[in-house]
C-alpha positions as CSV (number, residue, x, y, z in Angstrom):
1,X,-159.9,-23.9,-139.5
2,X,-161.4,-22.8,-136.1
3,X,-158.8,-21.7,-133.7
4,X,-160.9,-23.4,-130.1
5,X,-159.4,-21.5,-127.1
6,X,-158.1,-25.1,-124.9
7,X,-156.7,-25.1,-121.6
8,X,-155.4,-27.6,-118.7
9,X,-155.7,-27.0,-115.2
10,X,-154.9,-28.9,-112.1
11,X,-158.1,-28.6,-110.1
12,X,-158.4,-28.9,-105.8
13,X,-154.9,-27.9,-105.5
14,X,-153.3,-24.9,-105.1
15,X,-149.5,-26.3,-106.6
16,X,-148.9,-27.0,-110.1
17,X,-148.5,-31.2,-110.8
18,X,-150.8,-31.7,-108.3
19,X,-155.1,-31.7,-107.5
20,X,-156.7,-33.8,-110.7
21,X,-155.7,-32.8,-113.7
22,X,-159.0,-31.3,-116.3
23,X,-158.8,-30.2,-119.6
24,X,-161.5,-27.0,-120.5
25,X,-162.5,-26.7,-124.3
26,X,-164.8,-22.9,-125.3
27,X,-166.6,-23.8,-127.5
28,X,-168.3,-20.6,-129.1
29,X,-170.1,-22.6,-132.0
30,X,-172.3,-26.2,-131.2
31,X,-169.9,-29.1,-132.2
32,X,-170.5,-33.2,-132.7
33,X,-171.2,-35.4,-129.6
34,X,-168.8,-37.7,-131.7
35,X,-166.4,-34.3,-131.9
36,X,-166.2,-33.4,-128.5
37,X,-165.7,-37.5,-127.7
38,X,-162.3,-37.6,-129.7
39,X,-161.2,-34.0,-128.3
40,X,-161.5,-36.2,-124.7
41,X,-160.1,-38.7,-125.9
42,X,-157.2,-37.5,-127.2
43,X,-156.6,-35.2,-124.0
44,X,-156.6,-38.4,-122.4
45,X,-157.5,-37.0,-118.6
46,X,-159.9,-38.1,-116.7
47,X,-162.6,-35.4,-117.5
48,X,-162.5,-33.4,-120.5
49,X,-165.1,-30.2,-120.0
50,X,-166.5,-28.4,-123.0
51,X,-168.5,-24.8,-122.1
52,X,-170.8,-24.0,-124.8
53,X,-173.6,-21.2,-125.1
54,X,-176.7,-22.2,-124.4
55,X,-180.8,-20.1,-124.5
56,X,-180.8,-20.0,-120.2
57,X,-177.1,-19.0,-120.8
58,X,-174.2,-21.4,-120.4
59,X,-174.2,-24.9,-120.8
60,X,-170.9,-27.1,-119.2
61,X,-170.8,-30.5,-120.7
62,X,-168.1,-33.2,-118.9
63,X,-166.7,-36.3,-121.2
64,X,-163.5,-38.7,-120.1
65,X,-161.7,-40.4,-122.5
66,X,-164.8,-42.7,-123.2
67,X,-168.0,-41.6,-122.4
68,X,-170.0,-38.5,-121.4
69,X,-170.7,-38.4,-117.6
70,X,-173.6,-36.0,-115.6
71,X,-171.9,-34.4,-113.0
72,X,-168.0,-33.5,-113.0
73,X,-166.5,-31.0,-109.5
74,X,-163.3,-30.7,-110.5
75,X,-163.9,-30.0,-114.1
76,X,-166.2,-27.2,-113.7
77,X,-163.8,-25.9,-111.1
78,X,-161.5,-25.9,-114.2
79,X,-163.5,-23.7,-115.7
80,X,-164.2,-21.3,-113.6
81,X,-160.3,-20.8,-112.9
82,X,-160.1,-20.5,-117.0
83,X,-163.3,-17.8,-117.2
84,X,-161.7,-16.1,-113.9
85,X,-158.3,-16.1,-115.2
86,X,-159.4,-14.5,-118.7
87,X,-161.7,-12.0,-117.4
88,X,-158.8,-10.5,-114.8
89,X,-156.5,-10.3,-118.3
90,X,-159.3,-9.1,-120.4
91,X,-159.6,-11.6,-122.7
92,X,-162.4,-13.1,-121.6
93,X,-165.0,-14.2,-124.9
94,X,-167.8,-12.1,-126.3
95,X,-169.8,-14.5,-126.3
96,X,-169.1,-15.3,-122.1
97,X,-168.8,-12.4,-121.0
98,X,-172.7,-10.6,-119.9
99,X,-172.6,-14.7,-117.6
100,X,-169.5,-13.8,-115.4
101,X,-171.8,-11.7,-113.0
102,X,-169.5,-10.1,-110.2
103,X,-167.5,-13.3,-110.1
104,X,-170.5,-15.8,-109.6
105,X,-171.5,-18.1,-113.2
106,X,-173.8,-20.0,-113.5
107,X,-174.3,-23.5,-116.0
108,X,-176.9,-26.1,-116.7
109,X,-175.9,-29.6,-117.1
110,X,-177.3,-32.9,-116.7
111,X,-177.6,-32.7,-113.2
112,X,-179.2,-29.5,-113.7
113,X,-178.1,-25.9,-112.8
114,X,-174.5,-25.5,-111.0
115,X,-173.7,-22.7,-109.6
116,X,-170.2,-21.4,-109.1
117,X,-168.8,-18.3,-107.6
118,X,-164.6,-17.1,-107.4
119,X,-164.2,-16.5,-103.7
120,X,-161.6,-15.2,-101.2
121,X,-160.4,-18.4,-100.2
122,X,-160.9,-20.7,-103.5
123,X,-163.7,-22.2,-106.1
124,X,-166.7,-21.9,-104.5
125,X,-168.9,-24.4,-106.5
126,X,-172.6,-25.4,-105.3
127,X,-173.4,-29.2,-106.2
128,X,-176.6,-31.3,-105.8
129,X,-176.2,-33.5,-102.3
130,X,-176.7,-37.2,-103.6
131,X,-176.4,-38.8,-100.4
132,X,-176.2,-42.5,-99.8
133,X,-178.3,-45.4,-99.1
134,X,-177.1,-48.6,-97.9
135,X,-177.1,-51.7,-100.1
136,X,-175.9,-55.0,-100.3
137,X,-172.2,-56.0,-101.0
138,X,-171.8,-56.5,-103.9
139,X,-170.9,-60.2,-104.1
140,X,-167.3,-59.2,-106.4
141,X,-166.7,-56.3,-104.8
142,X,-164.3,-58.2,-101.9
143,X,-162.6,-59.6,-104.1
144,X,-162.0,-56.5,-106.1
145,X,-160.7,-54.3,-103.9
146,X,-158.6,-57.1,-102.5
147,X,-160.9,-56.8,-98.7
148,X,-161.4,-58.6,-96.1
149,X,-164.7,-58.6,-94.6
150,X,-163.2,-56.8,-91.5
151,X,-162.1,-54.1,-93.3
152,X,-165.6,-53.7,-94.5
153,X,-167.9,-51.5,-92.0
154,X,-170.9,-49.7,-94.6
155,X,-171.7,-50.2,-98.1
156,X,-174.2,-48.2,-99.3
157,X,-175.2,-46.3,-103.0
158,X,-175.1,-42.8,-104.5
159,X,-176.7,-41.6,-107.6
160,X,-173.6,-42.4,-109.4
161,X,-171.0,-44.4,-107.3
162,X,-171.6,-47.8,-104.6
163,X,-169.6,-45.8,-101.4
164,X,-167.8,-48.8,-99.1
165,X,-166.3,-47.0,-95.4
166,X,-164.1,-48.9,-94.5
167,X,-162.1,-49.6,-91.0
168,X,-158.7,-47.1,-91.1
169,X,-157.1,-44.5,-93.3
170,X,-154.7,-46.9,-94.0
171,X,-156.3,-49.6,-95.2
172,X,-158.2,-46.9,-97.9
173,X,-154.9,-45.7,-98.6
174,X,-153.1,-49.1,-99.2
175,X,-156.2,-50.9,-101.3
176,X,-154.5,-52.8,-104.7
177,X,-157.7,-53.0,-106.4
178,X,-159.0,-55.0,-109.7
179,X,-159.4,-52.9,-112.2
180,X,-161.2,-55.2,-114.9
181,X,-163.5,-56.8,-111.9
182,X,-164.0,-53.1,-110.8
183,X,-165.1,-52.3,-114.0
184,X,-168.1,-55.3,-114.1
185,X,-169.9,-53.3,-111.7
186,X,-173.1,-51.4,-112.8
187,X,-172.5,-47.9,-111.4
188,X,-170.0,-45.2,-112.6
189,X,-167.6,-46.0,-109.9
190,X,-166.9,-46.9,-106.5
191,X,-165.2,-44.9,-103.7
192,X,-163.6,-45.9,-101.0
193,X,-163.3,-43.7,-97.8
194,X,-162.8,-43.9,-94.2
195,X,-162.0,-41.4,-90.6
196,X,-159.6,-39.2,-91.2
197,X,-156.2,-39.9,-89.8
198,X,-154.2,-36.4,-90.1
199,X,-155.4,-33.0,-88.3
200,X,-155.9,-31.3,-91.8
201,X,-158.6,-33.2,-93.1
202,X,-161.6,-35.0,-90.8
203,X,-161.8,-38.3,-93.5
204,X,-159.9,-39.7,-96.3
205,X,-161.3,-41.4,-99.6
206,X,-160.7,-42.7,-103.1
207,X,-162.3,-43.2,-106.2
208,X,-162.2,-45.9,-108.5
209,X,-164.0,-45.5,-111.8
210,X,-162.5,-47.8,-115.0
211,X,-165.4,-48.7,-116.7
212,X,-165.9,-45.0,-117.1
213,X,-162.4,-45.0,-118.3
214,X,-160.7,-43.8,-115.0
215,X,-159.4,-46.1,-113.4
216,X,-158.4,-43.9,-110.3
217,X,-159.2,-40.5,-110.4
218,X,-156.7,-38.0,-108.5
219,X,-159.8,-35.8,-106.7
220,X,-163.9,-36.3,-106.9
221,X,-165.6,-33.3,-106.4
222,X,-169.0,-35.3,-107.6
223,X,-167.7,-37.9,-105.2
224,X,-167.5,-35.1,-101.9
225,X,-171.3,-34.8,-102.8
226,X,-172.0,-38.2,-101.7
227,X,-169.0,-38.5,-99.0
228,X,-170.3,-34.8,-97.5
229,X,-174.0,-36.0,-96.6
230,X,-173.3,-39.5,-95.2
231,X,-170.1,-38.3,-93.1
232,X,-172.5,-35.2,-91.4
233,X,-174.2,-37.5,-89.6
234,X,-170.8,-38.3,-87.6
235,X,-168.8,-35.2,-87.2
236,X,-172.6,-33.0,-85.7
237,X,-171.3,-30.2,-88.0
238,X,-172.5,-29.0,-91.4
239,X,-168.5,-27.8,-92.9
240,X,-166.4,-30.6,-93.3
241,X,-162.4,-31.1,-94.7
242,X,-161.9,-34.1,-97.0
243,X,-158.3,-35.4,-98.4
244,X,-158.8,-37.9,-101.2
245,X,-155.4,-40.4,-101.2
246,X,-154.2,-41.0,-105.1
247,X,-151.0,-40.6,-105.8
248,X,-151.4,-36.8,-106.7
249,X,-153.9,-36.2,-103.5
250,X,-156.3,-33.0,-103.2
251,X,-158.1,-31.5,-100.5
252,X,-161.5,-30.4,-99.9
253,X,-163.5,-28.6,-98.6
254,X,-167.6,-29.5,-98.1
255,X,-170.5,-27.0,-96.7
256,X,-173.1,-29.5,-96.5
257,X,-176.7,-27.3,-96.5
258,X,-179.8,-28.9,-96.9
259,X,-179.7,-31.0,-100.4
260,X,-176.4,-29.0,-101.7
261,X,-172.8,-29.4,-100.9
262,X,-170.7,-26.5,-101.3
263,X,-167.5,-27.8,-102.6
264,X,-164.3,-25.3,-101.9
265,X,-160.9,-25.5,-103.8
266,X,-158.3,-23.8,-105.5
267,X,-157.2,-24.5,-109.3
268,X,-153.7,-23.8,-111.3
269,X,-153.5,-23.3,-114.7
270,X,-150.6,-25.7,-116.1
271,X,-151.0,-24.6,-120.4
272,X,-153.2,-22.9,-122.8
273,X,-153.3,-23.5,-125.9
274,X,-155.8,-23.4,-129.1
275,X,-157.1,-26.9,-131.1
276,X,-157.0,-26.5,-135.2
277,X,-159.7,-29.2,-135.5
């Protein structure tokens, strides 16, 4: 029976039990997709990351409890944290060692090549920007989010999600969505955002993805790949700070450069174990 290393990491936080928890599974040998999906369902977190060898280096895949997704920021951050800690303890598996290049990593993924760096101020992820474009407001969306027309400033769609700008941070914080209705939308999820209401962030957001098996995601790196280019013109600078106002909450730093977004955050490993199936 194989023994497979498995970790749980709280991402986009420097404190345990905050931020967004992700599982990280290190797979030296290929595994069937069905088995990977069963592991993700067993972990029952927003995402489980599976790191495997690839002809071009390392491949990273992400699964919710119900489906595979094209991009996941917090589970990528969690994976880098695991590799960094194993390297510091001289426990890094031999198949990963050649790809740890002076604290830098590259991952092959369904969203192309992703670059990560373990820096002094946190872990930096280099992801593609997914600038949303204006789109008509879906008829059921205000009802699904329990919003009045005056609450809604703008509606757009990115590669993965709908993005709704609301009139005030309080509106974002107090949302009580109908998740059954939201799951009917033909998108991965719905991002809601507004200007920030505290000195430590420029804007606030929340992210709901019930169609992907995630009622509300605590902190969503990939959503900030849409939020960063969306808010950049408003602030007129390339560096932005966001706060995702879920129950756990989390902070994300973003640096926008052309068609890329560099996301910076911290992570904390809360447990490690072994998978015996």
